[in-house]
C-alpha positions in Angstrom: 11.5 2.1 -29.7 13.6 5.1 -27.6 11.3 7.1 -24.9 12.6 9.6 -22.4 10.7 9.9 -19.5 11.3 12.5 -16.3 11.0 10.1 -13.5 11.0 6.4 -12.2 7.4 6.7 -11.5 6.8 7.4 -14.9 8.9 4.7 -16.0 7.3 2.2 -14.0 4.0 2.8 -15.1 5.4 2.0 -18.7 6.7 -1.3 -17.5 4.0 -3.6 -18.0 2.3 -2.3 -21.3 -0.1 -5.0 -23.0 1.6 -8.0 -25.0 2.1 -7.5 -28.4 3.1 -4.1 -28.5 6.8 -2.9 -29.7 9.4 -3.2 -26.8 10.0 0.2 -25.3 13.6 1.3 -24.5 12.8 4.0 -21.7 15.4 6.4 -20.2 14.9 9.1 -17.4 15.8 12.4 -18.5 14.8 15.0 -15.8 17.0 17.8 -17.3 19.9 17.5 -14.9 23.4 16.3 -15.7 24.2 14.8 -19.2 21.8 13.3 -21.8 20.9 9.7 -21.1 21.6 8.9 -24.9 21.6 10.2 -28.2 18.4 12.5 -29.1 18.3 11.9 -32.6 17.2 8.0 -31.5 14.3 9.4 -29.4 10.7 8.8 -30.7 8.8 9.4 -27.7 9.9 12.3 -25.1 7.8 13.1 -22.0 9.8 16.4 -20.5 9.6 16.9 -17.1 7.7 19.1 -15.0 9.2 23.2 -15.1 11.6 24.6 -17.1 14.2 22.9 -19.1 17.6 23.7 -20.5 18.4 23.6 -23.9 15.0 22.9 -25.5 15.6 24.4 -28.9 18.8 22.5 -29.4 17.6 19.4 -28.1 14.3 19.2 -30.3 16.5 20.4 -33.4 18.1 16.9 -32.8 15.0 14.8 -32.2 15.1 13.8 -35.9 12.9 10.7 -34.9 10.6 12.0 -32.8 7.1 11.0 -33.1 5.3 12.3 -29.9 6.2 14.9 -27.6 3.9 14.6 -24.7 3.9 17.5 -21.8 3.1 16.9 -17.9 1.6 20.4 -18.0 -1.1 21.9 -20.0 1.0 24.7 -21.0 3.2 23.9 -24.1 4.5 27.5 -25.1 8.3 26.2 -24.3 8.3 23.3 -26.7 5.6 24.8 -29.7 7.8 27.2 -31.3 10.9 24.4 -31.7 8.8 21.5 -32.5 9.8 19.3 -35.5 7.6 19.1 -38.7 7.0 15.4 -38.1 6.3 15.3 -34.2 2.8 15.5 -32.8 2.6 18.0 -29.3 0.2 16.8 -26.7 -0.4 18.5 -23.6 -1.8 17.0 -20.0 -4.9 19.0 -20.3 -7.2 17.7 -17.3 -4.5 16.1 -15.1 -3.9 19.1 -12.9 -7.4 20.1 -12.8 -8.0 18.9 -9.2 -5.0 20.1 -7.4 -5.2 23.5 -9.6 -8.9 24.1 -8.8 -8.1 23.4 -5.0 -5.4 25.9 -4.9 -7.5 28.7 -6.5 -10.3 27.9 -4.2 -7.7 28.0 -1.3 -6.0 31.1 -2.6 -9.3 33.1 -2.6 -9.9 32.0 1.0 -6.8 32.8 2.3 -6.7 36.2 1.2 -10.0 37.2 1.7 -9.9 35.5 5.3 -6.4 37.2 5.7 -4.6 33.8 6.6 -1.3 34.9 5.8 -1.5 38.1 8.1 -2.9 35.7 10.9 0.1 33.5 10.2 2.6 36.2 11.1 0.8 37.4 13.9 0.9 34.2 15.3 4.6 34.0 14.9 4.6 37.4 17.1 2.0 35.7 19.8 -0.1 38.4 19.0 -4.1 38.3 19.2 -5.0 40.4 16.1 -8.7 40.1 16.3 -10.6 42.0 13.4 -13.3 41.4 11.0 -12.1 39.9 7.4 -13.7 39.9 4.0 -15.1 36.6 3.1 -16.0 34.6 -0.1 -20.1 34.2 0.3 -21.9 36.6 -1.4 -19.3 37.9 -3.7 -18.9 37.6 -7.6 -15.9 35.4 -9.2 -14.7 36.2 -12.6 -13.0 33.1 -14.3 -11.0 34.2 -17.1 -9.9 31.7 -19.4 -12.8 29.0 -18.5 -11.5 25.7 -19.8 -11.6 22.3 -17.8 -9.7 24.0 -14.8 -12.1 27.1 -14.7 -15.0 24.1 -15.0 -13.2 22.3 -11.8 -12.9 25.7 -9.7 -16.6 26.3 -10.1 -17.4 23.1 -9.3 -15.8 23.7 -6.0 -17.2 26.9 -5.6 -20.9 25.4 -5.7 -21.1 25.5 -1.5 -19.8 29.0 -1.0 -22.6 31.0 -2.2 -20.9 33.0 -4.9 -22.0 34.1 -8.4 -19.5 33.0 -11.2 -19.1 34.7 -14.3 -17.0 32.7 -17.0 -15.0 34.1 -19.7 -13.2 32.4 -22.4 -11.5 33.1 -25.8 -15.0 33.3 -27.8 -18.4 33.2 -26.3 -20.1 29.8 -26.2 -22.4 27.8 -24.0 -21.4 25.2 -21.4 -22.9 23.2 -18.8 -22.9 25.4 -16.3 -24.3 28.3 -18.5 -23.0 31.2 -20.4 -19.4 31.7 -21.3 -18.8 35.3 -22.4 -16.3 36.0 -24.8 -13.2 37.5 -23.9 -13.9 40.9 -25.7 -16.4 41.2 -23.3 -14.1 41.7 -20.3 -14.1 45.3 -19.6 -17.7 45.3 -19.0 -17.5 42.5 -16.7 -14.7 43.4 -14.7 -16.1 46.0 -12.5 -18.7 43.5 -11.3 -16.0 41.2 -9.9 -14.9 40.7 -6.1 -12.4 37.8 -7.3 -10.6 37.7 -10.9 -9.3 34.3 -11.6 -6.6 33.8 -14.2 -6.4 30.6 -16.1 -5.6 31.7 -19.7 -2.7 29.9 -21.6 0.7 31.5 -22.1 0.2 32.5 -25.9 0.9 35.9 -27.7 -2.4 37.1 -27.3 -2.4 36.5 -23.4 1.1 37.8 -22.7 0.6 41.1 -20.7 -3.1 41.1 -21.2 -3.5 42.0 -17.4 -2.2 45.6 -17.8 -3.1 48.8 -16.5 -6.1 49.2 -18.3 -7.3 46.0 -17.3 -6.3 46.6 -13.7 -8.4 50.1 -13.6 -11.2 48.3 -14.5 -11.4 45.9 -11.5 -13.3 47.2 -8.7 -11.8 48.8 -5.4 -11.0 46.0 -2.9 -10.8 43.2 -5.9 -8.7 40.3 -5.6 -6.5 39.2 -8.6 -5.6 35.3 -8.8 -3.0 34.3 -11.0 -3.0 30.5 -11.7 -2.0 31.0 -15.3 1.4 32.1 -16.2 3.6 34.9 -14.8 3.5 36.4 -18.6 -0.2 37.3 -18.3 0.4 39.8 -15.8 2.1 43.3 -16.2 3.9 43.1 -12.7 4.9 46.8 -13.3 1.1 47.8 -13.7 0.1 45.5 -10.6 2.6 46.8 -8.3 1.3 50.4 -8.0 -2.3 49.0 -7.3 -1.0 47.0 -4.6 1.1 49.8 -3.1 -2.1 51.6 -3.1 -4.0 49.3 -1.2 -6.6 49.5 -4.0 -6.4 45.6 -4.9 -5.0 42.3 -3.4 -3.0 39.5 -5.2 -2.6 35.8 -5.1 0.2 34.5 -7.3 1.3 30.9 -7.9 3.3 32.4 -11.0 5.3 35.2 -11.5 7.3 37.5 -14.2 10.4 35.2 -13.3 10.7 31.9 -11.6 12.1 31.7 -9.2 11.4 35.2 -8.4 14.5 36.9 -7.6 14.9 38.1 -3.8 15.0 41.9 -4.8 11.9 41.8 -6.5 9.2 44.3 -5.4 6.5 41.6 -5.3 7.8 40.0 -2.3 7.3 43.0 0.0 4.3 44.4 -1.5 1.2 44.8 0.5 -1.7 42.8 0.1 -0.1 40.1 -2.1 0.3 36.4 -1.2 2.9 34.3 -3.5 3.1 30.7 -3.8 5.9 28.8 -5.9 4.0 27.4 -8.7 2.7 24.6 -6.7 -0.8 24.6 -7.9 -0.8 21.5 -9.8 1.9 19.9 -7.7 -0.1 17.3 -5.8 -0.1 13.4 -5.4 -3.6 13.4 -7.5 -1.8 15.4 -10.4 1.2 12.8 -10.3 -1.1 9.6 -10.2 -3.3 11.4 -13.3 -0.1 12.2 -15.1 1.1 8.6 -15.0 -2.5 7.6 -16.4 -1.9 9.8 -19.0 1.2 9.0 -20.3 0.7 5.3 -20.1 -2.8 5.9 -22.2 -1.0 8.2 -24.6 1.9 6.2 -25.5 -0.5 2.7 -25.9 -2.8 4.9 -28.3 0.7 6.2 -30.0 1.9 2.3 -30.3 -1.5 1.2 -31.8 -2.2 3.9 -34.1 -5.2 5.1 -32.1 -6.0 8.9 -32.0 -4.0 10.7 -29.4 -5.7 12.8 -26.6 -5.1 16.6 -26.3 -3.2 17.3 -29.6 -2.2 20.8 -29.8 -3.0 22.5 -33.2 -2.8 26.1 -34.1 -1.9 28.5 -31.3 -3.2 26.3 -28.5 
């Protein structure tokens, strides 16, 4: 059975599967250089983290593909081109810890002005002044799934109020989850708005001028979702006016071009899509891929199967 994986560590995780399972013929394909063999023979594909060239053409040639297991929660690059006979599964859960840590760190960094103090340090300047704080604030999590719940767990000691929003209203173990249709009435109460929604046609540009205008003066936007979720042309005037601040791990284009005005806009802190790029995520990815392939080989139900839009 031909399997493509993105790295040596994932290949190593498949080297000692239980006895009695079909033999795997594994090759590494990280998106660089020539293909490691004929796509027509691949039955299981685990693409690398990040953008890959030629996905529509590649999937169009994978006539034997049975399982496409991503190492990300997002599947928007693959879903439109998936062969009818293949099952698409995402990596829901493996990046929860890393992304949640980044979100909380991003809030603290922007509110306590760490980027500005780092620049002052480079100038050998003692820039003493009061800053904002996370304590006593209201955090609105938009896209309350497993990562949102992980963020809330990590906020438990910070003395904040959390408002949860998902596509539809429901109950969670932590309390009420509001529906997305309630957002206009919830945004004015939030000191920090955290974006964790998937990239779908429904979320493209959802953070537009109207959304941003509903946020309170001085609020912070934290985007750990996808760059397509935020209308950068609408965000820039709010940043330039100093009314809002933002922390962005994702941007409209990646890498963000050097000439893009977001780089120099005041009140914005940008990281290069690293929220989930941690050793914890790597360990959990290896475990998930191994378990999924065992499930596939033994005919057991797969985890994280994508149906519908997401």
